[in-house]
Phi, psi and omega in degrees: 000150181269180184294336182266005176087005175269146177303145180292353184280002174085095180103191182271156172295154175307148174092351176247115179258129177267098189282344179302337178285342188276130177243171182299325175294330175292319178293320180296321179292327175291318180301310182304312181301311178309311177300310180296318180283321195090156187307305185295316175294318179304306180301314181295325176299315184264000176057040180263159177271133175303143175282151178241005188245338180202148177244143174266132175249116178221127181051041174081007179250154176253136174232162173280119194295312181300322181290316182295318184288324177304312183286326173299324172298327177294320181289336181269332183239347185094353181227131181290134174284120181290164177302318184297315182298314182291329174293329179286348178267106180295112176061016176298319180297310178295318181301313182293321179290325172292326180293327177272010175087021182259158177265137185231125179227157174297147177308150175275071176057205176293330180263081178288149181279124178301145183297328187272349185260351181277195188314122177285158183283143169281116180234160174289147178299144180276137176271141179293136176225162182286128181230152176262149179298138176283139171268119177286127178240156177280139181288344174290328181278349183276123173261135176298146177289155180271132178249146180284125183290351181262308182254358176062030177260160176285134180283149171285174181303336182294335187085003182248122183290126180289340179268327189259349180307000000 
């Protein structure tokens, strides 16, 4: 053990997700990615188990609370917090979300409200632009980018942050 009580192997032992590193911007980034990908693809990319105990409600939409926190943990630390790790934290997910000003509710029975059909966001009208056809990719082929835990920018292929090195 080192002087601060952490294992000398650098970091925390497996099976412990340190939610204290997760901030509101990390959570908002995870929510935006959830919106972009859609629920099934978002859960599939990260291999997390959907939560049956709590939903995050943000701007009138419902999200799987544990999955959003698990991915927000990735933005904070570079590693996705697994469903098992989050499940070991008694009320940790809900407490974290409430601490950062989010509403947490129990799921609405078996028929959960999909995130995309509730209240739409008010946005400025879009101007038409030339678009190229999108190529559909399987979410299984896609790897999440590695993020610097200090400055939260995407790391280059070398794995060393150009800003923090």
